[in-house]
N, CA, C and O atoms as a GROMACS GRO file, in nm:
protein
  640
    1MET      N    1  13.144  16.606  13.473
    1MET     CA    2  13.235  16.571  13.367
    1MET      C    3  13.375  16.562  13.424
    1MET      O    4  13.422  16.655  13.489
    2GLY      N    5  13.441  16.448  13.400
    2GLY     CA    6  13.572  16.426  13.456
    2GLY      C    7  13.684  16.473  13.366
    2GLY      O    8  13.662  16.508  13.250
    3PHE      N    9  13.800  16.474  13.421
    3PHE     CA   10  13.921  16.512  13.349
    3PHE      C   11  13.958  16.400  13.252
    3PHE      O   12  13.959  16.283  13.289
    4VAL      N   13  13.989  16.437  13.129
    4VAL     CA   14  14.028  16.339  13.028
    4VAL      C   15  14.177  16.353  13.004
    4VAL      O   16  14.225  16.456  12.956
    5ASP      N   17  14.249  16.248  13.037
    5ASP     CA   18  14.394  16.246  13.017
    5ASP      C   19  14.422  16.192  12.878
    5ASP      O   20  14.408  16.072  12.854
    6THR      N   21  14.460  16.279  12.787
    6THR     CA   22  14.483  16.239  12.648
    6THR      C   23  14.611  16.159  12.629
    6THR      O   24  14.634  16.106  12.520
    7SER      N   25  14.695  16.150  12.732
    7SER     CA   26  14.817  16.071  12.719
    7SER      C   27  14.792  15.922  12.746
    7SER      O   28  14.880  15.839  12.723
    8VAL      N   29  14.672  15.889  12.794
    8VAL     CA   30  14.636  15.751  12.823
    8VAL      C   31  14.574  15.690  12.698
    8VAL      O   32  14.483  15.747  12.638
    9LYS      N   33  14.624  15.573  12.659
    9LYS     CA   34  14.568  15.504  12.543
    9LYS      C   35  14.428  15.456  12.576
    9LYS      O   36  14.403  15.403  12.684
   10ARG      N   37  14.336  15.473  12.481
   10ARG     CA   38  14.198  15.429  12.499
   10ARG      C   39  14.163  15.330  12.391
   10ARG      O   40  14.199  15.346  12.274
   11ILE      N   41  14.091  15.228  12.432
   11ILE     CA   42  14.035  15.132  12.336
   11ILE      C   43  13.885  15.136  12.356
   11ILE      O   44  13.833  15.104  12.463
   12GLU      N   45  13.816  15.176  12.250
   12GLU     CA   46  13.670  15.184  12.255
   12GLU      C   47  13.616  15.131  12.124
   12GLU      O   48  13.677  15.146  12.018
   13GLY      N   49  13.499  15.070  12.132
   13GLY     CA   50  13.434  15.020  12.012
   13GLY      C   51  13.355  15.129  11.943
   13GLY      O   52  13.293  15.214  12.008
   14VAL      N   53  13.359  15.128  11.811
   14VAL     CA   54  13.278  15.220  11.733
   14VAL      C   55  13.158  15.142  11.678
   14VAL      O   56  13.167  15.021  11.654
   15LEU      N   57  13.050  15.210  11.660
   15LEU     CA   58  12.929  15.144  11.612
   15LEU      C   59  12.925  15.148  11.459
   15LEU      O   60  12.844  15.218  11.398
   16ASN      N   61  13.016  15.072  11.401
   16ASN     CA   62  13.027  15.063  11.256
   16ASN      C   63  13.028  14.915  11.218
   16ASN      O   64  13.121  14.842  11.252
   17ALA      N   65  12.923  14.871  11.149
   17ALA     CA   66  12.909  14.729  11.116
   17ALA      C   67  12.962  14.695  10.977
   17ALA      O   68  12.950  14.581  10.933
   18ARG      N   69  13.021  14.792  10.907
   18ARG     CA   70  13.071  14.765  10.772
   18ARG      C   71  13.171  14.651  10.774
   18ARG      O   72  13.266  14.650  10.852
   19GLY      N   73  13.148  14.555  10.686
   19GLY     CA   74  13.241  14.445  10.669
   19GLY      C   75  13.227  14.331  10.769
   19GLY      O   76  13.296  14.230  10.756
   20LEU      N   77  13.140  14.344  10.867
   20LEU     CA   78  13.125  14.238  10.967
   20LEU      C   79  13.021  14.135  10.919
   20LEU      O   80  12.912  14.170  10.874
   21LYS      N   81  13.058  14.010  10.931
   21LYS     CA   82  12.963  13.902  10.907
   21LYS      C   83  12.904  13.864  11.042
   21LYS      O   84  12.976  13.833  11.137
   22VAL      N   85  12.772  13.868  11.050
   22VAL     CA   86  12.703  13.848  11.177
   22VAL      C   87  12.599  13.738  11.163
   22VAL      O   88  12.522  13.735  11.067
   23GLY      N   89  12.598  13.646  11.260
   23GLY     CA   90  12.494  13.545  11.268
   23GLY      C   91  12.394  13.585  11.374
   23GLY      O   92  12.430  13.619  11.487
   24LEU      N   93  12.268  13.582  11.339
   24LEU     CA   94  12.160  13.613  11.433
   24LEU      C   95  12.085  13.483  11.460
   24LEU      O   96  12.014  13.433  11.373
   25VAL      N   97  12.100  13.430  11.580
   25VAL     CA   98  12.039  13.303  11.618
   25VAL      C   99  11.910  13.335  11.693
   25VAL      O  100  11.912  13.399  11.798
   26VAL      N  101  11.798  13.290  11.637
   26VAL     CA  102  11.667  13.335  11.685
   26VAL      C  103  11.576  13.218  11.718
   26VAL      O  104  11.560  13.125  11.638
   27SER      N  105  11.517  13.223  11.835
   27SER     CA  106  11.420  13.122  11.877
   27SER      C  107  11.287  13.142  11.804
   27SER      O  108  11.238  13.254  11.792
   28ARG      N  109  11.230  13.031  11.756
   28ARG     CA  110  11.096  13.037  11.695
   28ARG      C  111  10.986  13.041  11.802
   28ARG      O  112  10.878  13.093  11.778
   29PHE      N  113  11.015  12.986  11.920
   29PHE     CA  114  10.915  12.987  12.028
   29PHE      C  115  10.888  13.132  12.067
   29PHE      O  116  10.983  13.210  12.084
   30ASN      N  117  10.764  13.169  12.083
   30ASN     CA  118  10.724  13.308  12.107
   30ASN      C  119  10.763  13.398  11.991
   30ASN      O  120  10.811  13.510  12.010
   31ASP      N  121  10.743  13.347  11.869
   31ASP     CA  122  10.786  13.416  11.747
   31ASP      C  123  10.726  13.555  11.733
   31ASP      O  124  10.788  13.643  11.673
   32PHE      N  125  10.607  13.577  11.787
   32PHE     CA  126  10.548  13.711  11.778
   32PHE      C  127  10.631  13.813  11.855
   32PHE      O  128  10.619  13.933  11.830
   33ILE      N  129  10.713  13.768  11.948
   33ILE     CA  130  10.806  13.855  12.020
   33ILE      C  131  10.944  13.849  11.955
   33ILE      O  132  11.003  13.953  11.927
   34THR      N  133  10.996  13.729  11.930
   34THR     CA  134  11.132  13.717  11.876
   34THR      C  135  11.141  13.775  11.735
   34THR      O  136  11.247  13.823  11.694
   35GLY      N  137  11.032  13.772  11.661
   35GLY     CA  138  11.031  13.834  11.528
   35GLY      C  139  11.055  13.984  11.536
   35GLY      O  140  11.124  14.041  11.452
   36ARG      N  141  10.997  14.046  11.638
   36ARG     CA  142  11.018  14.190  11.658
   36ARG      C  143  11.161  14.219  11.704
   36ARG      O  144  11.221  14.319  11.665
   37LEU      N  145  11.215  14.131  11.787
   37LEU     CA  146  11.355  14.147  11.829
   37LEU      C  147  11.448  14.136  11.708
   37LEU      O  148  11.541  14.214  11.693
   38LEU      N  149  11.421  14.037  11.623
   38LEU     CA  150  11.501  14.017  11.502
   38LEU      C  151  11.492  14.138  11.410
   38LEU      O  152  11.593  14.186  11.359
   39ASP      N  153  11.371  14.186  11.387
   39ASP     CA  154  11.354  14.304  11.301
   39ASP      C  155  11.436  14.422  11.353
   39ASP      O  156  11.500  14.493  11.276
   40GLY      N  157  11.434  14.442  11.484
   40GLY     CA  158  11.510  14.550  11.545
   40GLY      C  159  11.660  14.532  11.528
   40GLY      O  160  11.731  14.626  11.493
   41ALA      N  161  11.708  14.410  11.551
   41ALA     CA  162  11.851  14.383  11.539
   41ALA      C  163  11.899  14.401  11.394
   41ALA      O  164  12.003  14.461  11.370
   42LEU      N  165  11.822  14.348  11.300
   42LEU     CA  166  11.860  14.361  11.158
   42LEU      C  167  11.862  14.508  11.116
   42LEU      O  168  11.957  14.553  11.052
   43ASP      N  169  11.758  14.581  11.151
   43ASP     CA  170  11.752  14.723  11.117
   43ASP      C  171  11.870  14.798  11.177
   43ASP      O  172  11.931  14.882  11.110
   44CYS      N  173  11.901  14.769  11.300
   44CYS     CA  174  12.013  14.834  11.369
   44CYS      C  175  12.144  14.809  11.296
   44CYS      O  176  12.221  14.902  11.270
   45LEU      N  177  12.171  14.684  11.262
   45LEU     CA  178  12.297  14.651  11.196
   45LEU      C  179  12.307  14.716  11.058
   45LEU      O  180  12.413  14.766  11.022
   46VAL      N  181  12.199  14.715  10.983
   46VAL     CA  182  12.199  14.777  10.850
   46VAL      C  183  12.219  14.928  10.863
   46VAL      O  184  12.294  14.987  10.786
   47ARG      N  185  12.153  14.989  10.959
   47ARG     CA  186  12.169  15.134  10.980
   47ARG      C  187  12.311  15.171  11.020
   47ARG      O  188  12.356  15.284  11.000
   48HIS      N  189  12.382  15.075  11.077
   48HIS     CA  190  12.521  15.099  11.118
   48HIS      C  191  12.621  15.048  11.013
   48HIS      O  192  12.739  15.033  11.042
   49GLY      N  193  12.573  15.022  10.893
   49GLY     CA  194  12.663  14.995  10.782
   49GLY      C  195  12.676  14.851  10.737
   49GLY      O  196  12.750  14.824  10.642
   50ALA      N  197  12.607  14.758  10.801
   50ALA     CA  198  12.617  14.617  10.759
   50ALA      C  199  12.548  14.598  10.623
   50ALA      O  200  12.448  14.662  10.593
   51GLU      N  201  12.605  14.511  10.544
   51GLU     CA  202  12.541  14.470  10.420
   51GLU      C  203  12.449  14.353  10.453
   51GLU      O  204  12.486  14.264  10.529
   52ARG      N  205  12.329  14.354  10.396
   52ARG     CA  206  12.235  14.245  10.422
   52ARG      C  207  12.295  14.109  10.386
   52ARG      O  208  12.265  14.009  10.452
   53ALA      N  209  12.380  14.104  10.284
   53ALA     CA  210  12.443  13.978  10.243
   53ALA      C  211  12.538  13.924  10.350
   53ALA      O  212  12.572  13.806  10.348
   54ASP      N  213  12.581  14.010  10.443
   54ASP     CA  214  12.672  13.968  10.550
   54ASP      C  215  12.598  13.923  10.676
   54ASP      O  216  12.661  13.886  10.775
   55LEU      N  217  12.465  13.926  10.672
   55LEU     CA  218  12.384  13.889  10.788
   55LEU      C  219  12.314  13.756  10.761
   55LEU      O  220  12.252  13.737  10.656
   56THR      N  221  12.327  13.664  10.856
   56THR     CA  222  12.265  13.532  10.843
   56THR      C  223  12.172  13.510  10.962
   56THR      O  224  12.215  13.518  11.077
   57VAL      N  225  12.046  13.481  10.933
   57VAL     CA  226  11.949  13.449  11.038
   57VAL      C  227  11.941  13.297  11.049
   57VAL      O  228  11.919  13.227  10.951
   58ILE      N  229  11.960  13.249  11.171
   58ILE     CA  230  11.958  13.106  11.200
   58ILE      C  231  11.845  13.081  11.299
   58ILE      O  232  11.849  13.131  11.412
   59LYS      N  233  11.744  13.006  11.259
   59LYS     CA  234  11.628  12.981  11.346
   59LYS      C  235  11.648  12.852  11.424
   59LYS      O  236  11.697  12.752  11.371
   60VAL      N  237  11.609  12.855  11.551
   60VAL     CA  238  11.613  12.738  11.638
   60VAL      C  239  11.475  12.722  11.703
   60VAL      O  240  11.399  12.818  11.709
   61PRO      N  241  11.443  12.602  11.753
   61PRO     CA  242  11.309  12.581  11.810
   61PRO      C  243  11.278  12.671  11.929
   61PRO      O  244  11.171  12.732  11.934
   62GLY      N  245  11.370  12.680  12.025
   62GLY     CA  246  11.342  12.756  12.147
   62GLY      C  247  11.468  12.814  12.206
   62GLY      O  248  11.577  12.796  12.152
   63ALA      N  249  11.453  12.882  12.318
   63ALA     CA  250  11.566  12.946  12.385
   63ALA      C  251  11.670  12.845  12.432
   63ALA      O  252  11.790  12.873  12.431
   64PHE      N  253  11.625  12.728  12.472
   64PHE     CA  254  11.718  12.627  12.524
   64PHE      C  255  11.820  12.585  12.417
   64PHE      O  256  11.930  12.543  12.450
   65GLU      N  257  11.782  12.595  12.291
   65GLU     CA  258  11.871  12.556  12.181
   65GLU      C  259  11.966  12.667  12.138
   65GLU      O  260  12.058  12.641  12.059
   66LEU      N  261  11.948  12.787  12.186
   66LEU     CA  262  12.034  12.899  12.147
   66LEU      C  263  12.183  12.872  12.174
   66LEU      O  264  12.264  12.894  12.085
   67PRO      N  265  12.221  12.827  12.294
   67PRO     CA  266  12.364  12.808  12.320
   67PRO      C  267  12.431  12.707  12.226
   67PRO      O  268  12.541  12.732  12.177
   68LEU      N  269  12.367  12.594  12.200
   68LEU     CA  270  12.426  12.492  12.113
   68LEU      C  271  12.449  12.546  11.972
   68LEU      O  272  12.556  12.528  11.914
   69VAL      N  273  12.348  12.612  11.918
   69VAL     CA  274  12.360  12.662  11.781
   69VAL      C  275  12.456  12.780  11.776
   69VAL      O  276  12.529  12.795  11.678
   70CYS      N  277  12.458  12.864  11.878
   70CYS     CA  278  12.557  12.972  11.883
   70CYS      C  279  12.698  12.913  11.888
   70CYS      O  280  12.790  12.965  11.824
   71ASP      N  281  12.715  12.805  11.965
   71ASP     CA  282  12.845  12.740  11.975
   71ASP      C  283  12.892  12.690  11.838
   71ASP      O  284  13.006  12.711  11.799
   72ARG      N  285  12.803  12.624  11.766
   72ARG     CA  286  12.838  12.571  11.634
   72ARG      C  287  12.867  12.684  11.535
   72ARG      O  288  12.959  12.675  11.455
   73ALA      N  289  12.788  12.791  11.542
   73ALA     CA  290  12.809  12.905  11.453
   73ALA      C  291  12.945  12.971  11.483
   73ALA      O  292  13.018  13.008  11.391
   74ALA      N  293  12.977  12.984  11.610
   74ALA     CA  294  13.106  13.042  11.648
   74ALA      C  295  13.220  12.953  11.603
   74ALA      O  296  13.322  13.001  11.554
   75GLN      N  297  13.204  12.824  11.621
   75GLN     CA  298  13.306  12.726  11.582
   75GLN      C  299  13.332  12.729  11.432
   75GLN      O  300  13.444  12.700  11.389
   76SER      N  301  13.232  12.763  11.353
   76SER     CA  302  13.246  12.764  11.207
   76SER      C  303  13.347  12.868  11.159
   76SER      O  304  13.403  12.853  11.050
   77GLY      N  305  13.370  12.972  11.237
   77GLY     CA  306  13.461  13.077  11.196
   77GLY      C  307  13.405  13.172  11.092
   77GLY      O  308  13.477  13.257  11.040
   78LYS      N  309  13.279  13.158  11.059
   78LYS     CA  310  13.216  13.240  10.954
   78LYS      C  311  13.176  13.379  11.003
   78LYS      O  312  13.153  13.469  10.922
   79TYR      N  313  13.167  13.397  11.134
   79TYR     CA  314  13.107  13.520  11.187
   79TYR      C  315  13.202  13.596  11.278
   79TYR      O  316  13.277  13.537  11.356
   80ALA      N  317  13.197  13.728  11.267
   80ALA     CA  318  13.273  13.815  11.357
   80ALA      C  319  13.198  13.834  11.488
   80ALA      O  320  13.256  13.870  11.590
   81GLY      N  321  13.068  13.808  11.485
   81GLY     CA  322  12.985  13.821  11.604
   81GLY      C  323  12.853  13.752  11.585
   81GLY      O  324  12.810  13.724  11.473
   82LEU      N  325  12.788  13.725  11.697
   82LEU     CA  326  12.657  13.660  11.698
   82LEU      C  327  12.561  13.744  11.782
   82LEU      O  328  12.601  13.815  11.874
   83VAL      N  329  12.433  13.732  11.750
   83VAL     CA  330  12.329  13.792  11.831
   83VAL      C  331  12.230  13.681  11.863
   83VAL      O  332  12.170  13.622  11.772
   84ALA      N  333  12.211  13.652  11.990
   84ALA     CA  334  12.118  13.547  12.034
   84ALA      C  335  11.988  13.613  12.078
   84ALA      O  336  11.988  13.698  12.168
   85LEU      N  337  11.878  13.573  12.016
   85LEU     CA  338  11.749  13.635  12.044
   85LEU      C  339  11.646  13.530  12.082
   85LEU      O  340  11.628  13.430  12.012
   86GLY      N  341  11.579  13.552  12.193
   86GLY     CA  342  11.476  13.460  12.238
   86GLY      C  343  11.386  13.528  12.339
   86GLY      O  344  11.414  13.640  12.384
   87ALA      N  345  11.278  13.460  12.374
   87ALA     CA  346  11.185  13.515  12.473
   87ALA      C  347  11.128  13.400  12.555
   87ALA      O  348  11.065  13.308  12.502
   88VAL      N  349  11.151  13.407  12.685
   88VAL     CA  350  11.097  13.308  12.777
   88VAL      C  351  11.002  13.383  12.872
   88VAL      O  352  11.042  13.479  12.938
   89ILE      N  353  10.879  13.337  12.876
   89ILE     CA  354  10.778  13.403  12.958
   89ILE      C  355  10.738  13.308  13.071
   89ILE      O  356  10.704  13.192  13.047
   90ARG      N  357  10.741  13.359  13.193
   90ARG     CA  358  10.716  13.277  13.312
   90ARG      C  359  10.578  13.212  13.306
   90ARG      O  360  10.479  13.275  13.270
   91GLY      N  361  10.576  13.085  13.341
   91GLY     CA  362  10.450  13.013  13.351
   91GLY      C  363  10.427  12.970  13.495
   91GLY      O  364  10.480  13.031  13.588
   92ALA      N  365  10.349  12.866  13.514
   92ALA     CA  366  10.312  12.822  13.648
   92ALA      C  367  10.410  12.720  13.706
   92ALA      O  368  10.394  12.677  13.821
   93THR      N  369  10.511  12.680  13.630
   93THR     CA  370  10.606  12.578  13.677
   93THR      C  371  10.747  12.636  13.680
   93THR      O  372  10.771  12.744  13.627
   94PRO      N  373  10.840  12.565  13.742
   94PRO     CA  374  10.979  12.613  13.748
   94PRO      C  375  11.055  12.601  13.615
   94PRO      O  376  11.172  12.639  13.608
   95HIS      N  377  10.991  12.551  13.512
   95HIS     CA  378  11.054  12.536  13.380
   95HIS      C  379  11.123  12.666  13.336
   95HIS      O  380  11.234  12.662  13.283
   96PHE      N  381  11.059  12.779  13.358
   96PHE     CA  382  11.110  12.912  13.324
   96PHE      C  383  11.252  12.931  13.381
   96PHE      O  384  11.343  12.972  13.310
   97ASP      N  385  11.267  12.901  13.510
   97ASP     CA  386  11.395  12.924  13.578
   97ASP      C  387  11.507  12.841  13.518
   97ASP      O  388  11.619  12.890  13.499
   98TYR      N  389  11.478  12.715  13.488
   98TYR     CA  390  11.580  12.627  13.431
   98TYR      C  391  11.620  12.672  13.291
   98TYR      O  392  11.739  12.678  13.259
   99VAL      N  393  11.522  12.703  13.209
   99VAL     CA  394  11.552  12.744  13.071
   99VAL      C  395  11.633  12.873  13.071
   99VAL      O  396  11.734  12.883  13.001
  100CYS      N  397  11.590  12.972  13.148
  100CYS     CA  398  11.660  13.100  13.151
  100CYS      C  399  11.804  13.086  13.201
  100CYS      O  400  11.897  13.139  13.140
  101ALA      N  401  11.821  13.014  13.310
  101ALA     CA  402  11.955  12.999  13.368
  101ALA      C  403  12.049  12.926  13.273
  101ALA      O  404  12.162  12.971  13.251
  102GLU      N  405  12.005  12.816  13.217
  102GLU     CA  406  12.093  12.737  13.129
  102GLU      C  407  12.122  12.810  12.999
  102GLU      O  408  12.233  12.802  12.946
  103CYS      N  409  12.024  12.881  12.947
  103CYS     CA  410  12.045  12.957  12.825
  103CYS      C  411  12.147  13.069  12.847
  103CYS      O  412  12.239  13.085  12.768
  104ALA      N  413  12.130  13.144  12.953
  104ALA     CA  414  12.223  13.254  12.983
  104ALA      C  415  12.364  13.202  13.004
  104ALA      O  416  12.461  13.257  12.951
  105LYS      N  417  12.375  13.095  13.083
  105LYS     CA  418  12.506  13.036  13.110
  105LYS      C  419  12.570  12.985  12.981
  105LYS      O  420  12.689  13.006  12.958
  106GLY      N  421  12.492  12.917  12.899
  106GLY     CA  422  12.543  12.861  12.774
  106GLY      C  423  12.590  12.966  12.676
  106GLY      O  424  12.694  12.950  12.612
  107ILE      N  425  12.515  13.074  12.664
  107ILE     CA  426  12.556  13.182  12.572
  107ILE      C  427  12.684  13.248  12.620
  107ILE      O  428  12.771  13.278  12.540
  108ALA      N  429  12.696  13.270  12.750
  108ALA     CA  430  12.819  13.327  12.804
  108ALA      C  431  12.938  13.234  12.778
  108ALA      O  432  13.047  13.282  12.745
  109GLN      N  433  12.918  13.104  12.792
  109GLN     CA  434  13.026  13.009  12.766
  109GLN      C  435  13.070  13.012  12.621
  109GLN      O  436  13.189  12.999  12.592
  110VAL      N  437  12.976  13.030  12.528
  110VAL     CA  438  13.011  13.038  12.386
  110VAL      C  439  13.105  13.156  12.362
  110VAL      O  440  13.207  13.142  12.295
  111ALA      N  441  13.070  13.271  12.416
  111ALA     CA  442  13.152  13.390  12.396
  111ALA      C  443  13.293  13.369  12.450
  111ALA      O  444  13.391  13.404  12.384
  112LEU      N  445  13.303  13.312  12.569
  112LEU     CA  446  13.435  13.291  12.629
  112LEU      C  447  13.514  13.182  12.558
  112LEU      O  448  13.634  13.197  12.535
  113LYS      N  449  13.449  13.073  12.524
  113LYS     CA  450  13.517  12.959  12.459
  113LYS      C  451  13.574  12.997  12.323
  113LYS      O  452  13.684  12.954  12.287
  114HIS      N  453  13.500  13.078  12.247
  114HIS     CA  454  13.539  13.109  12.109
  114HIS      C  455  13.593  13.250  12.092
  114HIS      O  456  13.628  13.289  11.981
  115SER      N  457  13.600  13.328  12.200
  115SER     CA  458  13.644  13.468  12.192
  115SER      C  459  13.568  13.544  12.084
  115SER      O  460  13.627  13.614  12.002
  116ILE      N  461  13.438  13.530  12.085
  116ILE     CA  462  13.352  13.598  11.988
  116ILE      C  463  13.243  13.671  12.066
  116ILE      O  464  13.187  13.617  12.161
  117PRO      N  465  13.212  13.794  12.026
  117PRO     CA  466  13.104  13.863  12.096
  117PRO      C  467  12.969  13.802  12.061
  117PRO      O  468  12.938  13.776  11.945
  118VAL      N  469  12.890  13.781  12.165
  118VAL     CA  470  12.754  13.729  12.146
  118VAL      C  471  12.660  13.827  12.215
  118VAL      O  472  12.656  13.835  12.338
  119GLY      N  473  12.583  13.899  12.135
  119GLY     CA  474  12.484  13.990  12.192
  119GLY      C  475  12.375  13.910  12.260
  119GLY      O  476  12.317  13.820  12.199
  120PHE      N  477  12.346  13.942  12.385
  120PHE     CA  478  12.251  13.866  12.464
  120PHE      C  479  12.114  13.931  12.455
  120PHE      O  480  12.086  14.030  12.523
  121GLY      N  481  12.030  13.877  12.369
  121GLY     CA  482  11.896  13.930  12.348
  121GLY      C  483  11.788  13.833  12.392
  121GLY      O  484  11.688  13.816  12.322
  122LEU      N  485  11.808  13.770  12.506
  122LEU     CA  486  11.709  13.678  12.559
  122LEU      C  487  11.620  13.753  12.659
  122LEU      O  488  11.667  13.797  12.764
  123LEU      N  489  11.494  13.767  12.625
  123LEU     CA  490  11.400  13.826  12.719
  123LEU      C  491  11.359  13.721  12.821
  123LEU      O  492  11.330  13.607  12.785
  124THR      N  493  11.358  13.759  12.948
  124THR     CA  494  11.312  13.670  13.054
  124THR      C  495  11.206  13.749  13.131
  124THR      O  496  11.238  13.824  13.223
  125CYS      N  497  11.083  13.729  13.093
  125CYS     CA  498  10.974  13.814  13.141
  125CYS      C  499  10.874  13.737  13.226
  125CYS      O  500  10.855  13.617  13.209
  126ASP      N  501  10.811  13.809  13.318
  126ASP     CA  502  10.709  13.749  13.402
  126ASP      C  503  10.577  13.731  13.330
  126ASP      O  504  10.497  13.644  13.366
  127ASN      N  505  10.554  13.813  13.226
  127ASN     CA  506  10.426  13.803  13.155
  127ASN      C  507  10.441  13.856  13.012
  127ASN      O  508  10.544  13.914  12.976
  128LEU      N  509  10.338  13.835  12.935
  128LEU     CA  510  10.340  13.876  12.794
  128LEU      C  511  10.354  14.027  12.780
  128LEU      O  512  10.424  14.074  12.690
  129GLU      N  513  10.290  14.102  12.866
  129GLU     CA  514  10.298  14.249  12.859
  129GLU      C  515  10.444  14.296  12.870
  129GLU      O  516  10.485  14.384  12.795
  130GLN      N  517  10.520  14.240  12.962
  130GLN     CA  518  10.662  14.277  12.976
  130GLN      C  519  10.739  14.243  12.849
  130GLN      O  520  10.825  14.320  12.806
  131ALA      N  521  10.709  14.129  12.789
  131ALA     CA  522  10.779  14.090  12.667
  131ALA      C  523  10.750  14.187  12.554
  131ALA      O  524  10.841  14.228  12.482
  132VAL      N  525  10.624  14.225  12.538
  132VAL     CA  526  10.586  14.320  12.433
  132VAL      C  527  10.655  14.454  12.456
  132VAL      O  528  10.701  14.517  12.361
  133GLU      N  529  10.662  14.497  12.581
  133GLU     CA  530  10.729  14.625  12.613
  133GLU      C  531  10.877  14.623  12.573
  133GLU      O  532  10.931  14.726  12.534
  134ARG      N  533  10.942  14.508  12.582
  134ARG     CA  534  11.084  14.497  12.554
  134ARG      C  535  11.116  14.462  12.408
  134ARG      O  536  11.232  14.455  12.368
  135ALA      N  537  11.010  14.439  12.332
  135ALA     CA  538  11.029  14.401  12.191
  135ALA      C  539  10.984  14.513  12.098
  135ALA      O  540  10.939  14.488  11.986
  136GLY      N  541  10.997  14.637  12.145
  136GLY     CA  542  10.971  14.747  12.055
  136GLY      C  543  10.869  14.849  12.101
  136GLY      O  544  10.832  14.937  12.024
  137SER      N  545  10.823  14.839  12.226
  137SER     CA  546  10.730  14.943  12.270
  137SER      C  547  10.794  15.025  12.382
  137SER      O  548  10.901  15.082  12.362
  138LYS      N  549  10.733  15.033  12.498
  138LYS     CA  550  10.777  15.123  12.606
  138LYS      C  551  10.924  15.110  12.645
  138LYS      O  552  10.992  15.211  12.665
  139ALA      N  553  10.973  14.988  12.656
  139ALA     CA  554  11.110  14.966  12.704
  139ALA      C  555  11.210  14.955  12.590
  139ALA      O  556  11.321  14.906  12.611
  140GLY      N  557  11.174  14.998  12.472
  140GLY     CA  558  11.264  14.990  12.358
  140GLY      C  559  11.265  14.850  12.299
  140GLY      O  560  11.175  14.770  12.325
  141ASN      N  561  11.366  14.822  12.220
  141ASN     CA  562  11.377  14.691  12.156
  141ASN      C  563  11.508  14.628  12.200
  141ASN      O  564  11.616  14.675  12.163
  142LYS      N  565  11.499  14.522  12.278
  142LYS     CA  566  11.619  14.457  12.331
  142LYS      C  567  11.699  14.388  12.221
  142LYS      O  568  11.817  14.358  12.240
  143GLY      N  569  11.638  14.360  12.106
  143GLY     CA  570  11.714  14.309  11.991
  143GLY      C  571  11.812  14.412  11.940
  143GLY      O  572  11.925  14.378  11.904
  144VAL      N  573  11.771  14.537  11.938
  144VAL     CA  574  11.860  14.647  11.901
  144VAL      C  575  11.976  14.655  11.999
  144VAL      O  576  12.092  14.666  11.959
  145GLU      N  577  11.944  14.651  12.128
  145GLU     CA  578  12.048  14.661  12.231
  145GLU      C  579  12.148  14.546  12.221
  145GLU      O  580  12.268  14.567  12.238
  146ALA      N  581  12.100  14.425  12.194
  146ALA     CA  582  12.190  14.310  12.181
  146ALA      C  583  12.281  14.327  12.060
  146ALA      O  584  12.399  14.296  12.067
  147ALA      N  585  12.226  14.376  11.949
  147ALA     CA  586  12.306  14.399  11.828
  147ALA      C  587  12.412  14.506  11.854
  147ALA      O  588  12.527  14.490  11.812
  148LEU      N  589  12.375  14.613  11.921
  148LEU     CA  590  12.472  14.719  11.950
  148LEU      C  591  12.583  14.671  12.043
  148LEU      O  592  12.699  14.705  12.023
  149ALA      N  593  12.547  14.592  12.144
  149ALA     CA  594  12.648  14.540  12.236
  149ALA      C  595  12.746  14.448  12.163
  149ALA      O  596  12.867  14.456  12.185
  150MET      N  597  12.694  14.362  12.075
  150MET     CA  598  12.780  14.274  11.996
  150MET      C  599  12.872  14.357  11.907
  150MET      O  600  12.992  14.331  11.900
  151LEU      N  601  12.816  14.457  11.840
  151LEU     CA  602  12.893  14.539  11.747
  151LEU      C  603  13.005  14.614  11.818
  151LEU      O  604  13.119  14.612  11.772
  152GLU      N  605  12.974  14.678  11.928
  152GLU     CA  606  13.076  14.753  12.002
  152GLU      C  607  13.184  14.659  12.053
  152GLU      O  608  13.303  14.692  12.047
  153THR      N  609  13.145  14.544  12.104
  153THR     CA  610  13.242  14.448  12.156
  153THR      C  611  13.330  14.393  12.044
  153THR      O  612  13.451  14.376  12.063
  154ALA      N  613  13.272  14.365  11.928
  154ALA     CA  614  13.351  14.317  11.814
  154ALA      C  615  13.460  14.418  11.778
  154ALA      O  616  13.574  14.381  11.750
  155ARG      N  617  13.424  14.544  11.778
  155ARG     CA  618  13.522  14.649  11.742
  155ARG      C  619  13.627  14.669  11.850
  155ARG      O  620  13.741  14.705  11.819
  156VAL      N  621  13.592  14.645  11.976
  156VAL     CA  622  13.693  14.650  12.083
  156VAL      C  623  13.790  14.533  12.066
  156VAL      O  624  13.911  14.551  12.073
  157LEU      N  625  13.736  14.413  12.043
  157LEU     CA  626  13.821  14.294  12.030
  157LEU      C  627  13.920  14.309  11.914
  157LEU      O  628  14.033  14.260  11.923
  158GLU      N  629  13.880  14.375  11.807
  158GLU     CA  630  13.972  14.397  11.695
  158GLU      C  631  14.095  14.477  11.736
  158GLU      O  632  14.202  14.463  11.675
  159GLN      N  633  14.082  14.559  11.837
  159GLN     CA  634  14.192  14.645  11.880
  159GLN      C  635  14.280  14.582  11.987
  159GLN      O  636  14.384  14.638  12.022
  160LEU      N  637  14.240  14.467  12.039
  160LEU     CA  638  14.318  14.406  12.147
  160LEU      C  639  14.420  14.307  12.094
  160LEU      O  640  14.494  14.246  12.172
   0.00000   0.00000   0.00000
């Protein structure tokens, strides 16, 4: 445990979702996984004080479409934060690598371009078992983690 200098100003996010309007952009592809990520993210936000009426779920065909729709949602000015949820599972072709790389890059660009927190809940798994583990079993629920990261970042940005 380190020394805490109380004379230094601190900016930290609190996990309080009251009053925040949040868009959750969710891929329909691999819905049996993304549905669990969405359930986790919604439950997390509500448990942290969000009103269900302030949460909007936006469905897109696949992970590749997440950045475009996140960009448009951010541009609308309706949301204090976004949560991007998807699942890409490696197959026998390089398609996996292209989709994952472009999706990650695109979501990061949305956050920087619009100064809006975007929780990154894109699973990039080698197999179905890994995806299931990250959508609510052994490895927790990455939808919850993405929602928490967005929430904490939104509250930090309010103080800057």
